[in-house]
C-alpha positions in Angstrom: -2.5 -36.1 52.9 -3.9 -32.6 52.8 -6.4 -31.4 55.3 -8.5 -28.3 55.0 -8.4 -26.0 57.9 -11.5 -23.9 57.4 -14.0 -26.4 58.9 -15.5 -24.7 61.8 -19.1 -23.8 61.2 -21.5 -22.1 63.7 -24.4 -24.1 64.8 -27.6 -22.8 66.1 -28.7 -23.5 69.6 -32.1 -24.7 70.8 -34.0 -22.3 72.9 -34.8 -23.4 76.5 -38.5 -22.9 75.9 -38.4 -26.1 73.3 -36.7 -28.2 75.7 -38.6 -30.9 77.6 -38.5 -31.1 81.4 -38.1 -34.7 82.3 -37.2 -34.7 86.0 -36.5 -32.3 88.8 -35.1 -32.6 92.2 -32.8 -31.1 94.8 -30.2 -30.6 92.1 -32.4 -28.3 90.1 -34.4 -28.9 86.8 -33.1 -31.6 84.5 -33.7 -30.9 80.9 -34.1 -33.5 78.0 -34.1 -32.6 74.3 -36.1 -33.8 71.3 -34.3 -36.5 69.4 -33.5 -34.3 66.4 -32.3 -31.2 68.1 -30.1 -32.3 70.8 -28.3 -29.0 71.6 -28.9 -26.1 73.9 -26.6 -24.1 76.1 -26.3 -25.6 79.6 -28.4 -28.7 78.6 -28.0 -32.3 79.8 -29.1 -35.2 77.4 -29.1 -38.8 78.8 -29.0 -41.4 76.1 -29.6 -45.1 76.4 -30.0 -46.3 72.7 -27.6 -46.2 69.8 -30.1 -44.0 67.7 -30.2 -41.4 70.4 -26.5 -41.4 70.7 -26.1 -40.7 67.1 -28.6 -38.0 67.3 -27.3 -36.4 70.4 -23.6 -36.3 69.0 -24.8 -34.9 65.8 -26.9 -32.1 67.2 -24.8 -31.1 70.2 -24.0 -27.5 70.7 -22.0 -25.3 73.1 -22.9 -26.2 76.5 -24.4 -29.7 75.8 -23.4 -32.5 78.0 -24.4 -36.0 76.8 -24.4 -38.7 79.3 -24.4 -42.3 78.1 -26.0 -45.0 80.2 -24.0 -48.2 80.9 -24.0 -50.7 78.0 -22.7 -51.5 74.6 -23.8 -49.4 71.7 -23.7 -50.4 67.9 -24.1 -47.1 65.9 -24.9 -47.7 62.3 -23.0 -44.5 61.1 -20.0 -42.5 62.4 -20.8 -40.5 65.5 -19.8 -37.1 63.9 -19.9 -33.4 64.9 -18.7 -30.1 63.6 -20.2 -28.3 66.6 -17.8 -25.8 68.7 -18.0 -25.5 72.3 -16.3 -22.6 74.1 -14.0 -22.5 77.0 -16.8 -21.7 79.3 -19.6 -23.8 77.7 -17.9 -26.9 76.6 -19.5 -29.8 74.8 -19.1 -32.9 76.9 -19.6 -36.5 76.0 -19.2 -39.1 79.0 -20.4 -42.3 80.6 -23.2 -41.6 83.1 -21.8 -41.4 86.7 -19.2 -44.4 86.6 -21.2 -46.7 84.4 -19.2 -48.7 82.0 -20.0 -47.7 78.4 -18.5 -49.5 75.1 -19.2 -48.0 71.7 -18.7 -50.9 69.1 -18.1 -50.3 65.5 -19.3 -53.7 64.3 -22.3 -52.5 62.4 -20.5 -49.5 60.6 -20.0 -49.6 56.9 -16.5 -50.6 55.8 -13.9 -47.9 56.1 -16.0 -45.7 58.6 -14.4 -44.2 61.7 -16.3 -44.7 64.8 -16.2 -41.3 66.1 -15.4 -38.0 64.0 -15.2 -34.9 66.0 -14.4 -31.6 63.9 -15.1 -28.9 66.6 -13.4 -27.1 69.5 -13.7 -27.5 73.3 -15.0 -30.9 73.6 -14.7 -33.1 76.7 -14.9 -36.9 76.0 -14.2 -39.2 78.8 -14.6 -42.7 80.5 -15.9 -44.4 77.2 -14.4 -47.5 75.3 -14.2 -47.1 71.5 -13.8 -50.6 70.0 -14.2 -52.8 66.9 -14.3 -49.9 64.3 -13.7 -51.0 60.8 -11.4 -47.9 60.5 -10.1 -45.2 63.0 -11.5 -45.7 66.5 -11.7 -41.9 67.7 -10.5 -38.9 65.5 -10.6 -35.2 66.2 -9.5 -33.0 63.4 -8.2 -29.5 64.1 -9.3 -29.6 67.6 -8.7 -26.7 69.9 -8.9 -27.2 73.6 -10.1 -30.7 73.6 -9.8 -33.0 76.8 -9.9 -36.6 76.2 -9.7 -38.5 79.4 -10.0 -42.1 80.7 -10.8 -43.5 77.3 -10.0 -47.0 75.8 -9.6 -47.6 72.1 -9.2 -51.2 71.2 -9.2 -53.6 68.3 -10.0 -50.8 65.7 -9.2 -51.3 62.0 -6.7 -48.5 62.0 -5.2 -46.1 64.7 -7.1 -46.2 67.9 -7.1 -42.5 68.8 -6.0 -39.6 66.5 -5.5 -35.9 66.5 -4.9 -34.3 63.1 -4.9 -31.2 61.0 -3.6 -27.8 61.3 -5.0 -25.8 64.3 -4.8 -28.7 66.5 -4.0 -26.8 69.7 -4.1 -27.1 73.5 -5.4 -30.6 73.5 -4.9 -32.9 76.5 -5.2 -36.7 76.1 -4.8 -38.3 79.8 -5.1 -41.9 80.7 -5.6 -43.2 77.4 -5.4 -47.0 77.0 -5.1 -48.0 73.3 -4.3 -51.6 72.3 -4.9 -54.1 69.6 -5.4 -51.7 66.9 -4.5 -53.2 63.5 -4.6 -52.3 59.6 -7.7 -53.7 58.4 -6.2 -53.9 54.8 -3.9 -56.4 56.1 -0.6 -54.7 55.7 -0.1 -54.1 59.5 1.1 -50.4 58.7 -0.4 -47.2 59.9 -2.5 -48.7 62.9 -1.1 -46.8 66.0 -2.2 -46.8 69.5 -2.3 -42.9 69.1 -1.4 -40.6 66.4 -0.8 -37.0 66.3 -0.4 -36.5 62.6 -0.7 -34.4 59.4 -0.8 -31.0 61.0 0.4 -28.4 63.5 -0.6 -26.7 66.6 1.0 -26.0 70.0 0.1 -27.0 73.6 -0.9 -30.7 72.9 -0.1 -33.1 75.9 -0.3 -36.9 76.2 -0.2 -37.9 79.9 -0.4 -41.5 81.4 -1.1 -43.3 78.1 -0.7 -47.1 77.9 -0.1 -48.2 74.4 0.4 -51.7 73.6 0.0 -54.5 71.0 -0.8 -52.2 68.2 0.1 -53.3 64.6 2.4 -50.2 64.0 3.6 -47.8 66.7 2.5 -47.2 70.1 2.5 -43.4 69.6 3.2 -41.8 66.1 3.8 -38.1 65.4 4.2 -38.4 61.7 4.3 -35.0 59.8 3.1 -33.1 62.8 5.1 -29.9 62.7 4.8 -28.5 66.4 6.0 -29.7 69.7 4.0 -32.4 71.5 4.7 -33.2 75.1 4.4 -36.8 76.3 4.6 -37.5 80.0 4.3 -40.7 82.3 3.4 -43.0 79.2 4.4 -46.5 78.2 4.5 -48.3 74.8 5.3 -52.1 74.5 4.5 -55.0 72.3 3.9 -52.8 69.3 4.6 -53.9 65.7 3.4 -57.2 65.9 1.0 -58.3 63.3 -0.7 -61.0 65.3 -3.8 -61.1 63.1 -1.5 -62.6 60.3 0.4 -64.7 62.9 3.6 -63.2 61.8 5.9 -60.3 62.7 5.4 -56.9 61.3 7.6 -56.0 58.6 9.1 -52.5 59.5 7.7 -50.0 61.8 6.6 -51.2 65.2 8.2 -48.4 67.4 7.1 -47.7 70.9 7.3 -43.8 70.3 7.9 -42.5 66.6 8.8 -38.9 67.1 8.0 -37.4 63.7 8.7 -38.4 60.2 7.4 -37.4 56.7 9.7 -34.1 56.5 8.5 -32.8 59.9 11.5 -31.5 62.0 10.5 -30.4 65.5 11.7 -30.9 69.2 9.3 -32.9 71.0 9.3 -33.1 74.9 9.2 -36.6 76.6 9.5 -37.1 80.3 9.3 -40.2 82.4 8.1 -42.6 79.7 9.1 -46.3 78.9 9.1 -48.4 76.0 10.0 -52.1 75.8 9.4 -55.3 73.9 8.4 -53.4 70.6 9.5 -55.0 67.4 11.6 -51.9 66.4 13.0 -49.0 68.3 11.6 -48.0 71.7 12.1 -44.2 71.0 12.7 -43.4 67.4 13.6 -40.1 65.8 13.2 -40.4 61.9 16.1 -38.6 59.9 19.3 -37.2 61.0 18.1 -34.3 63.2 18.6 -32.9 66.6 16.1 -31.5 69.1 14.4 -34.1 71.1 14.5 -32.8 74.7 13.9 -34.1 78.1 13.8 -37.8 77.3 13.7 -40.0 80.4 12.8 -43.7 80.7 14.0 -46.5 78.4 
């Protein structure tokens, strides 16, 4: 699989003059945006329908915060953006103030990911991504992403994926990814989390719970830079329960490379048990796995 690396394109911003004031109070002025131009530096957008969610994600710009009100959303197309935030003006997509948000792919066309982010300095948190016909949440060549307190469940391919060259300095924290399966029916390639097909330093996975996926809990296939994994668990993976039979091959708790990539990954205080294959698997005859603790 070959991924292009020149994918970042600059997006224009909406002037504050065109924003619509929808509320104000002790905390200052609260700005909303027109549905078709949901992006301005320092602007907060609150959405409560699937159509507005699709538009807000597609039109986000540096500094935009998208707050999603509680409920279950059924987008009819992939939530997609190529917009870049910056280290000081991030793009944020999150649940509104502790409300429970589920984004469900039941109405997506076959083969469509639920969310596909192709930009830098995004924060995505406190959202469940479920029932996609393909990948749950995928970020390509992301720099400085923060993905926190997410659930990816029962998707038709890997639940959460980082991929591509230039995948750098991303943090995945407190991800629970389970029940993801191969929609093609083979049981392969559907992992709890994949960091795959690329390179980039500074990527960390902390506090993940990866279980009952049809392939691996964590898969670092063809990723040629060090990934650090801490305080995470992988169990019950590699069981193709949708066909009422065991998965043929794969099914590791932590698969630490493969596909020709030879790199020292760092694991600290992790555990793997009850998987159909190895708990910790290093493909090929190579050295370099460092700081492995747990079982």
